[in-house]
PDB file of N, CA, C and O in Angstrom, chain B, residues numbered from 101:
ATOM      1  N   MET B 101     -19.917   8.578  -2.120  1.00  0.00           N
ATOM      2  CA  MET B 101     -19.624   7.191  -2.436  1.00  0.00           C
ATOM      3  C   MET B 101     -18.230   6.845  -1.897  1.00  0.00           C
ATOM      4  O   MET B 101     -17.278   7.602  -2.087  1.00  0.00           O
ATOM      5  N   SER B 102     -18.126   5.721  -1.240  1.00  0.00           N
ATOM      6  CA  SER B 102     -16.830   5.304  -0.710  1.00  0.00           C
ATOM      7  C   SER B 102     -16.403   3.981  -1.350  1.00  0.00           C
ATOM      8  O   SER B 102     -17.223   3.205  -1.841  1.00  0.00           O
ATOM      9  N   THR B 103     -15.121   3.763  -1.324  1.00  0.00           N
ATOM     10  CA  THR B 103     -14.550   2.551  -1.892  1.00  0.00           C
ATOM     11  C   THR B 103     -14.055   1.661  -0.765  1.00  0.00           C
ATOM     12  O   THR B 103     -13.458   2.147   0.196  1.00  0.00           O
ATOM     13  N   GLU B 104     -14.295   0.380  -0.876  1.00  0.00           N
ATOM     14  CA  GLU B 104     -13.768  -0.557   0.109  1.00  0.00           C
ATOM     15  C   GLU B 104     -12.249  -0.541   0.024  1.00  0.00           C
ATOM     16  O   GLU B 104     -11.699  -0.587  -1.076  1.00  0.00           O
ATOM     17  N   PRO B 105     -11.554  -0.475   1.164  1.00  0.00           N
ATOM     18  CA  PRO B 105     -10.084  -0.446   1.134  1.00  0.00           C
ATOM     19  C   PRO B 105      -9.471  -1.605   0.354  1.00  0.00           C
ATOM     20  O   PRO B 105      -8.480  -1.418  -0.353  1.00  0.00           O
ATOM     21  N   SER B 106     -10.052  -2.805   0.476  1.00  0.00           N
ATOM     22  CA  SER B 106      -9.486  -3.956  -0.236  1.00  0.00           C
ATOM     23  C   SER B 106      -9.582  -3.781  -1.748  1.00  0.00           C
ATOM     24  O   SER B 106      -8.668  -4.163  -2.478  1.00  0.00           O
ATOM     25  N   LYS B 107     -10.684  -3.206  -2.220  1.00  0.00           N
ATOM     26  CA  LYS B 107     -10.841  -2.973  -3.657  1.00  0.00           C
ATOM     27  C   LYS B 107      -9.894  -1.878  -4.133  1.00  0.00           C
ATOM     28  O   LYS B 107      -9.338  -1.967  -5.228  1.00  0.00           O
ATOM     29  N   LEU B 108      -9.711  -0.853  -3.317  1.00  0.00           N
ATOM     30  CA  LEU B 108      -8.776   0.216  -3.660  1.00  0.00           C
ATOM     31  C   LEU B 108      -7.355  -0.330  -3.814  1.00  0.00           C
ATOM     32  O   LEU B 108      -6.678  -0.030  -4.797  1.00  0.00           O
ATOM     33  N   ILE B 109      -6.908  -1.122  -2.857  1.00  0.00           N
ATOM     34  CA  ILE B 109      -5.560  -1.690  -2.909  1.00  0.00           C
ATOM     35  C   ILE B 109      -5.412  -2.604  -4.116  1.00  0.00           C
ATOM     36  O   ILE B 109      -4.392  -2.558  -4.803  1.00  0.00           O
ATOM     37  N   ASN B 110      -6.411  -3.432  -4.381  1.00  0.00           N
ATOM     38  CA  ASN B 110      -6.364  -4.321  -5.531  1.00  0.00           C
ATOM     39  C   ASN B 110      -6.237  -3.522  -6.829  1.00  0.00           C
ATOM     40  O   ASN B 110      -5.449  -3.882  -7.704  1.00  0.00           O
ATOM     41  N   ASN B 111      -7.003  -2.448  -6.956  1.00  0.00           N
ATOM     42  CA  ASN B 111      -6.919  -1.609  -8.147  1.00  0.00           C
ATOM     43  C   ASN B 111      -5.561  -0.932  -8.269  1.00  0.00           C
ATOM     44  O   ASN B 111      -4.999  -0.868  -9.362  1.00  0.00           O
ATOM     45  N   LEU B 112      -5.028  -0.426  -7.161  1.00  0.00           N
ATOM     46  CA  LEU B 112      -3.705   0.201  -7.185  1.00  0.00           C
ATOM     47  C   LEU B 112      -2.620  -0.784  -7.619  1.00  0.00           C
ATOM     48  O   LEU B 112      -1.732  -0.438  -8.398  1.00  0.00           O
ATOM     49  N   LYS B 113      -2.702  -2.001  -7.112  1.00  0.00           N
ATOM     50  CA  LYS B 113      -1.711  -3.011  -7.473  1.00  0.00           C
ATOM     51  C   LYS B 113      -1.826  -3.394  -8.948  1.00  0.00           C
ATOM     52  O   LYS B 113      -0.813  -3.573  -9.624  1.00  0.00           O
ATOM     53  N   THR B 114      -3.051  -3.520  -9.445  1.00  0.00           N
ATOM     54  CA  THR B 114      -3.258  -3.874 -10.849  1.00  0.00           C
ATOM     55  C   THR B 114      -2.739  -2.779 -11.766  1.00  0.00           C
ATOM     56  O   THR B 114      -1.978  -3.054 -12.694  1.00  0.00           O
ATOM     57  N   VAL B 115      -3.141  -1.548 -11.516  1.00  0.00           N
ATOM     58  CA  VAL B 115      -2.741  -0.428 -12.375  1.00  0.00           C
ATOM     59  C   VAL B 115      -1.239  -0.195 -12.306  1.00  0.00           C
ATOM     60  O   VAL B 115      -0.600   0.017 -13.337  1.00  0.00           O
ATOM     61  N   SER B 116      -0.666  -0.232 -11.110  1.00  0.00           N
ATOM     62  CA  SER B 116       0.777   0.023 -10.993  1.00  0.00           C
ATOM     63  C   SER B 116       1.593  -1.091 -11.649  1.00  0.00           C
ATOM     64  O   SER B 116       2.645  -0.820 -12.228  1.00  0.00           O
ATOM     65  N   SER B 117       1.128  -2.332 -11.570  1.00  0.00           N
ATOM     66  CA  SER B 117       1.825  -3.431 -12.226  1.00  0.00           C
ATOM     67  C   SER B 117       1.836  -3.249 -13.737  1.00  0.00           C
ATOM     68  O   SER B 117       2.872  -3.408 -14.382  1.00  0.00           O
ATOM     69  N   ARG B 118       0.687  -2.919 -14.293  1.00  0.00           N
ATOM     70  CA  ARG B 118       0.609  -2.687 -15.742  1.00  0.00           C
ATOM     71  C   ARG B 118       1.498  -1.532 -16.164  1.00  0.00           C
ATOM     72  O   ARG B 118       2.208  -1.619 -17.166  1.00  0.00           O
ATOM     73  N   TYR B 119       1.460  -0.462 -15.408  1.00  0.00           N
ATOM     74  CA  TYR B 119       2.279   0.708 -15.728  1.00  0.00           C
ATOM     75  C   TYR B 119       3.768   0.377 -15.677  1.00  0.00           C
ATOM     76  O   TYR B 119       4.508   0.696 -16.607  1.00  0.00           O
ATOM     77  N   LEU B 120       4.204  -0.259 -14.600  1.00  0.00           N
ATOM     78  CA  LEU B 120       5.624  -0.575 -14.446  1.00  0.00           C
ATOM     79  C   LEU B 120       6.112  -1.520 -15.542  1.00  0.00           C
ATOM     80  O   LEU B 120       7.200  -1.335 -16.088  1.00  0.00           O
ATOM     81  N   ARG B 121       5.312  -2.523 -15.859  1.00  0.00           N
ATOM     82  CA  ARG B 121       5.704  -3.469 -16.910  1.00  0.00           C
ATOM     83  C   ARG B 121       5.755  -2.801 -18.283  1.00  0.00           C
ATOM     84  O   ARG B 121       6.589  -3.166 -19.110  1.00  0.00           O
ATOM     85  N   LYS B 122       4.885  -1.838 -18.535  1.00  0.00           N
ATOM     86  CA  LYS B 122       4.862  -1.151 -19.820  1.00  0.00           C
ATOM     87  C   LYS B 122       5.960  -0.094 -19.911  1.00  0.00           C
ATOM     88  O   LYS B 122       6.650   0.008 -20.925  1.00  0.00           O
ATOM     89  N   GLU B 123       6.115   0.685 -18.854  1.00  0.00           N
ATOM     90  CA  GLU B 123       7.058   1.813 -18.859  1.00  0.00           C
ATOM     91  C   GLU B 123       8.511   1.367 -18.729  1.00  0.00           C
ATOM     92  O   GLU B 123       9.406   1.996 -19.294  1.00  0.00           O
ATOM     93  N   PHE B 124       8.751   0.291 -17.992  1.00  0.00           N
ATOM     94  CA  PHE B 124      10.118  -0.149 -17.706  1.00  0.00           C
ATOM     95  C   PHE B 124      10.326  -1.593 -18.153  1.00  0.00           C
ATOM     96  O   PHE B 124      10.775  -2.429 -17.370  1.00  0.00           O
ATOM     97  N   VAL B 125      10.003  -1.882 -19.396  1.00  0.00           N
ATOM     98  CA  VAL B 125      10.041  -3.252 -19.922  1.00  0.00           C
ATOM     99  C   VAL B 125      11.408  -3.901 -19.701  1.00  0.00           C
ATOM    100  O   VAL B 125      11.494  -4.976 -19.108  1.00  0.00           O
ATOM    101  N   ASP B 126      12.462  -3.264 -20.167  1.00  0.00           N
ATOM    102  CA  ASP B 126      13.797  -3.861 -20.078  1.00  0.00           C
ATOM    103  C   ASP B 126      14.244  -4.059 -18.638  1.00  0.00           C
ATOM    104  O   ASP B 126      14.786  -5.107 -18.288  1.00  0.00           O
ATOM    105  N   GLU B 127      14.017  -3.057 -17.809  1.00  0.00           N
ATOM    106  CA  GLU B 127      14.445  -3.149 -16.415  1.00  0.00           C
ATOM    107  C   GLU B 127      13.719  -4.268 -15.674  1.00  0.00           C
ATOM    108  O   GLU B 127      14.329  -5.029 -14.923  1.00  0.00           O
ATOM    109  N   VAL B 128      12.416  -4.354 -15.896  1.00  0.00           N
ATOM    110  CA  VAL B 128      11.629  -5.386 -15.211  1.00  0.00           C
ATOM    111  C   VAL B 128      12.049  -6.777 -15.678  1.00  0.00           C
ATOM    112  O   VAL B 128      12.200  -7.684 -14.860  1.00  0.00           O
ATOM    113  N   GLU B 129      12.238  -6.952 -16.981  1.00  0.00           N
ATOM    114  CA  GLU B 129      12.612  -8.266 -17.505  1.00  0.00           C
ATOM    115  C   GLU B 129      13.966  -8.736 -16.994  1.00  0.00           C
ATOM    116  O   GLU B 129      14.192  -9.941 -16.884  1.00  0.00           O
ATOM    117  N   LYS B 130      14.866  -7.824 -16.682  1.00  0.00           N
ATOM    118  CA  LYS B 130      16.188  -8.196 -16.171  1.00  0.00           C
ATOM    119  C   LYS B 130      16.130  -8.816 -14.780  1.00  0.00           C
ATOM    120  O   LYS B 130      16.922  -9.701 -14.458  1.00  0.00           O
ATOM    121  N   VAL B 131      15.191  -8.350 -13.955  1.00  0.00           N
ATOM    122  CA  VAL B 131      15.183  -8.780 -12.556  1.00  0.00           C
ATOM    123  C   VAL B 131      13.926  -9.521 -12.129  1.00  0.00           C
ATOM    124  O   VAL B 131      13.863 -10.038 -11.013  1.00  0.00           O
ATOM    125  N   TYR B 132      12.927  -9.581 -12.997  1.00  0.00           N
ATOM    126  CA  TYR B 132      11.661 -10.177 -12.585  1.00  0.00           C
ATOM    127  C   TYR B 132      11.186 -11.169 -13.624  1.00  0.00           C
ATOM    128  O   TYR B 132      11.151 -10.858 -14.815  1.00  0.00           O
ATOM    129  N   TRP B 133      10.824 -12.351 -13.187  1.00  0.00           N
ATOM    130  CA  TRP B 133      10.488 -13.413 -14.130  1.00  0.00           C
ATOM    131  C   TRP B 133       9.101 -14.021 -13.893  1.00  0.00           C
ATOM    132  O   TRP B 133       8.684 -14.894 -14.654  1.00  0.00           O
ATOM    133  N   LYS B 134       8.391 -13.589 -12.877  1.00  0.00           N
ATOM    134  CA  LYS B 134       7.087 -14.168 -12.569  1.00  0.00           C
ATOM    135  C   LYS B 134       5.981 -13.509 -13.384  1.00  0.00           C
ATOM    136  O   LYS B 134       6.144 -12.401 -13.895  1.00  0.00           O
ATOM    137  N   ASP B 135       4.841 -14.215 -13.500  1.00  0.00           N
ATOM    138  CA  ASP B 135       3.685 -13.662 -14.211  1.00  0.00           C
ATOM    139  C   ASP B 135       2.994 -12.545 -13.434  1.00  0.00           C
ATOM    140  O   ASP B 135       2.427 -11.628 -14.028  1.00  0.00           O
ATOM    141  N   VAL B 136       3.043 -12.624 -12.122  1.00  0.00           N
ATOM    142  CA  VAL B 136       2.408 -11.599 -11.292  1.00  0.00           C
ATOM    143  C   VAL B 136       3.474 -10.686 -10.711  1.00  0.00           C
ATOM    144  O   VAL B 136       4.581 -11.124 -10.399  1.00  0.00           O
ATOM    145  N   PHE B 137       3.133  -9.424 -10.572  1.00  0.00           N
ATOM    146  CA  PHE B 137       4.113  -8.451 -10.081  1.00  0.00           C
ATOM    147  C   PHE B 137       4.069  -8.321  -8.565  1.00  0.00           C
ATOM    148  O   PHE B 137       5.111  -8.293  -7.911  1.00  0.00           O
ATOM    149  N   TRP B 138       2.876  -8.244  -8.012  1.00  0.00           N
ATOM    150  CA  TRP B 138       2.711  -8.100  -6.569  1.00  0.00           C
ATOM    151  C   TRP B 138       2.215  -9.417  -5.969  1.00  0.00           C
ATOM    152  O   TRP B 138       1.651 -10.257  -6.669  1.00  0.00           O
ATOM    153  N   THR B 139       2.430  -9.579  -4.687  1.00  0.00           N
ATOM    154  CA  THR B 139       1.885 -10.743  -3.992  1.00  0.00           C
ATOM    155  C   THR B 139       0.403 -10.519  -3.734  1.00  0.00           C
ATOM    156  O   THR B 139      -0.092  -9.399  -3.866  1.00  0.00           O
ATOM    157  N   ASN B 140      -0.301 -11.575  -3.368  1.00  0.00           N
ATOM    158  CA  ASN B 140      -1.726 -11.456  -3.061  1.00  0.00           C
ATOM    159  C   ASN B 140      -1.979 -10.717  -1.761  1.00  0.00           C
ATOM    160  O   ASN B 140      -3.035 -10.107  -1.590  1.00  0.00           O
ATOM    161  N   GLY B 141      -1.036 -10.763  -0.854  1.00  0.00           N
ATOM    162  CA  GLY B 141      -1.253 -10.189   0.464  1.00  0.00           C
ATOM    163  C   GLY B 141      -0.919  -8.717   0.552  1.00  0.00           C
ATOM    164  O   GLY B 141      -0.183  -8.172  -0.271  1.00  0.00           O
ATOM    165  N   TYR B 142      -1.472  -8.094   1.560  1.00  0.00           N
ATOM    166  CA  TYR B 142      -1.169  -6.706   1.883  1.00  0.00           C
ATOM    167  C   TYR B 142      -1.680  -6.433   3.282  1.00  0.00           C
ATOM    168  O   TYR B 142      -2.483  -7.191   3.825  1.00  0.00           O
ATOM    169  N   PHE B 143      -1.208  -5.349   3.854  1.00  0.00           N
ATOM    170  CA  PHE B 143      -1.709  -4.910   5.154  1.00  0.00           C
ATOM    171  C   PHE B 143      -2.307  -3.530   4.969  1.00  0.00           C
ATOM    172  O   PHE B 143      -1.712  -2.666   4.325  1.00  0.00           O
ATOM    173  N   ILE B 144      -3.463  -3.330   5.525  1.00  0.00           N
ATOM    174  CA  ILE B 144      -4.093  -2.018   5.474  1.00  0.00           C
ATOM    175  C   ILE B 144      -4.756  -1.763   6.815  1.00  0.00           C
ATOM    176  O   ILE B 144      -5.328  -2.664   7.428  1.00  0.00           O
ATOM    177  N   ALA B 145      -4.668  -0.534   7.253  1.00  0.00           N
ATOM    178  CA  ALA B 145      -5.333  -0.137   8.487  1.00  0.00           C
ATOM    179  C   ALA B 145      -6.071   1.165   8.217  1.00  0.00           C
ATOM    180  O   ALA B 145      -5.614   2.004   7.441  1.00  0.00           O
ATOM    181  N   THR B 146      -7.186   1.318   8.849  1.00  0.00           N
ATOM    182  CA  THR B 146      -7.943   2.551   8.706  1.00  0.00           C
ATOM    183  C   THR B 146      -8.151   3.160  10.077  1.00  0.00           C
ATOM    184  O   THR B 146      -8.098   2.464  11.092  1.00  0.00           O
ATOM    185  N   CYS B 147      -8.382   4.431  10.104  1.00  0.00           N
ATOM    186  CA  CYS B 147      -8.665   5.099  11.365  1.00  0.00           C
ATOM    187  C   CYS B 147      -9.733   6.154  11.092  1.00  0.00           C
ATOM    188  O   CYS B 147      -9.474   7.173  10.453  1.00  0.00           O
ATOM    189  N   GLY B 148     -10.882   5.898  11.567  1.00  0.00           N
ATOM    190  CA  GLY B 148     -11.986   6.821  11.350  1.00  0.00           C
ATOM    191  C   GLY B 148     -12.325   7.554  12.626  1.00  0.00           C
ATOM    192  O   GLY B 148     -12.082   7.062  13.728  1.00  0.00           O
ATOM    193  N   GLY B 149     -12.884   8.725  12.467  1.00  0.00           N
ATOM    194  CA  GLY B 149     -13.359   9.465  13.627  1.00  0.00           C
ATOM    195  C   GLY B 149     -12.282  10.179  14.417  1.00  0.00           C
ATOM    196  O   GLY B 149     -12.536  10.635  15.532  1.00  0.00           O
ATOM    197  N   VAL B 150     -11.087  10.287  13.863  1.00  0.00           N
ATOM    198  CA  VAL B 150     -10.029  11.032  14.544  1.00  0.00           C
ATOM    199  C   VAL B 150      -9.463  12.069  13.586  1.00  0.00           C
ATOM    200  O   VAL B 150      -9.551  11.928  12.366  1.00  0.00           O
ATOM    201  N   THR B 151      -8.883  13.108  14.161  1.00  0.00           N
ATOM    202  CA  THR B 151      -8.250  14.128  13.336  1.00  0.00           C
ATOM    203  C   THR B 151      -6.831  13.689  12.994  1.00  0.00           C
ATOM    204  O   THR B 151      -6.290  12.761  13.596  1.00  0.00           O
ATOM    205  N   VAL B 152      -6.250  14.360  12.034  1.00  0.00           N
ATOM    206  CA  VAL B 152      -4.864  14.060  11.667  1.00  0.00           C
ATOM    207  C   VAL B 152      -3.943  14.331  12.852  1.00  0.00           C
ATOM    208  O   VAL B 152      -2.993  13.584  13.083  1.00  0.00           O
ATOM    209  N   GLU B 153      -4.215  15.378  13.590  1.00  0.00           N
ATOM    210  CA  GLU B 153      -3.395  15.690  14.770  1.00  0.00           C
ATOM    211  C   GLU B 153      -3.484  14.587  15.818  1.00  0.00           C
ATOM    212  O   GLU B 153      -2.467  14.224  16.409  1.00  0.00           O
ATOM    213  N   GLN B 154      -4.671  14.049  16.062  1.00  0.00           N
ATOM    214  CA  GLN B 154      -4.824  12.951  17.016  1.00  0.00           C
ATOM    215  C   GLN B 154      -4.054  11.721  16.548  1.00  0.00           C
ATOM    216  O   GLN B 154      -3.423  11.034  17.350  1.00  0.00           O
ATOM    217  N   LEU B 155      -4.107  11.454  15.276  1.00  0.00           N
ATOM    218  CA  LEU B 155      -3.397  10.309  14.717  1.00  0.00           C
ATOM    219  C   LEU B 155      -1.891  10.491  14.845  1.00  0.00           C
ATOM    220  O   LEU B 155      -1.186   9.555  15.225  1.00  0.00           O
ATOM    221  N   LYS B 156      -1.391  11.678  14.535  1.00  0.00           N
ATOM    222  CA  LYS B 156       0.043  11.966  14.683  1.00  0.00           C
ATOM    223  C   LYS B 156       0.486  11.767  16.125  1.00  0.00           C
ATOM    224  O   LYS B 156       1.515  11.143  16.385  1.00  0.00           O
ATOM    225  N   ARG B 157      -0.300  12.302  17.068  1.00  0.00           N
ATOM    226  CA  ARG B 157       0.046  12.179  18.485  1.00  0.00           C
ATOM    227  C   ARG B 157       0.079  10.704  18.894  1.00  0.00           C
ATOM    228  O   ARG B 157       0.979  10.283  19.621  1.00  0.00           O
ATOM    229  N   TYR B 158      -0.885   9.928  18.439  1.00  0.00           N
ATOM    230  CA  TYR B 158      -0.925   8.502  18.755  1.00  0.00           C
ATOM    231  C   TYR B 158       0.335   7.804  18.251  1.00  0.00           C
ATOM    232  O   TYR B 158       0.947   7.022  18.979  1.00  0.00           O
ATOM    233  N   ILE B 159       0.722   8.084  17.009  1.00  0.00           N
ATOM    234  CA  ILE B 159       1.914   7.456  16.425  1.00  0.00           C
ATOM    235  C   ILE B 159       3.166   7.873  17.186  1.00  0.00           C
ATOM    236  O   ILE B 159       4.009   7.031  17.497  1.00  0.00           O
ATOM    237  N   GLU B 160       3.295   9.158  17.487  1.00  0.00           N
ATOM    238  CA  GLU B 160       4.468   9.641  18.221  1.00  0.00           C
ATOM    239  C   GLU B 160       4.585   8.990  19.588  1.00  0.00           C
ATOM    240  O   GLU B 160       5.695   8.728  20.052  1.00  0.00           O
ATOM    241  N   GLU B 161       3.475   8.728  20.232  1.00  0.00           N
ATOM    242  CA  GLU B 161       3.492   8.126  21.569  1.00  0.00           C
ATOM    243  C   GLU B 161       3.855   6.646  21.546  1.00  0.00           C
ATOM    244  O   GLU B 161       4.113   6.068  22.602  1.00  0.00           O
ATOM    245  N   GLN B 162       3.882   6.028  20.392  1.00  0.00           N
ATOM    246  CA  GLN B 162       4.232   4.611  20.294  1.00  0.00           C
ATOM    247  C   GLN B 162       5.705   4.371  20.594  1.00  0.00           C
ATOM    248  O   GLN B 162       6.086   3.255  20.947  1.00  0.00           O
ATOM    249  N   ASP B 163       6.541   5.399  20.460  1.00  0.00           N
ATOM    250  CA  ASP B 163       7.967   5.256  20.745  1.00  0.00           C
ATOM    251  C   ASP B 163       8.294   5.275  22.237  1.00  0.00           C
ATOM    252  O   ASP B 163       9.397   4.903  22.638  1.00  0.00           O
ATOM    253  N   ARG B 164       7.357   5.697  23.042  1.00  0.00           N
ATOM    254  CA  ARG B 164       7.606   5.827  24.468  1.00  0.00           C
ATOM    255  C   ARG B 164       7.545   4.470  25.161  1.00  0.00           C
ATOM    256  O   ARG B 164       6.627   3.686  24.919  1.00  0.00           O
ATOM    257  N   PRO B 165       8.516   4.195  26.016  1.00  0.00           N
ATOM    258  CA  PRO B 165       8.483   2.916  26.743  1.00  0.00           C
ATOM    259  C   PRO B 165       7.351   2.912  27.772  1.00  0.00           C
ATOM    260  O   PRO B 165       6.962   3.955  28.298  1.00  0.00           O
ATOM    261  N   VAL B 166       6.847   1.740  28.037  1.00  0.00           N
ATOM    262  CA  VAL B 166       5.790   1.588  29.035  1.00  0.00           C
ATOM    263  C   VAL B 166       6.403   1.741  30.409  1.00  0.00           C
ATOM    264  O   VAL B 166       7.433   1.136  30.707  1.00  0.00           O
ATOM    265  N   GLU B 167       5.776   2.545  31.244  1.00  0.00           N
ATOM    266  CA  GLU B 167       6.310   2.767  32.610  1.00  0.00           C
ATOM    267  C   GLU B 167       5.601   1.917  33.610  1.00  0.00           C
ATOM    268  O   GLU B 167       5.915   1.971  34.799  1.00  0.00           O
TER     269      GLU B 167
END
């Protein structure tokens, strides 16, 4: 069974917001005044069908200037 990335991110944001507000009540109240903790937006990218080594190599090659 797999989870849609958008649902995973939404769940992570919901759970982490509840945890942070409960665990750090005083700290959050000092600097945060909105009803929502996270914004609606996010960026997510997936890469299927490649190994971790291939992905690392791809990322490392992004620093190289185009010749």
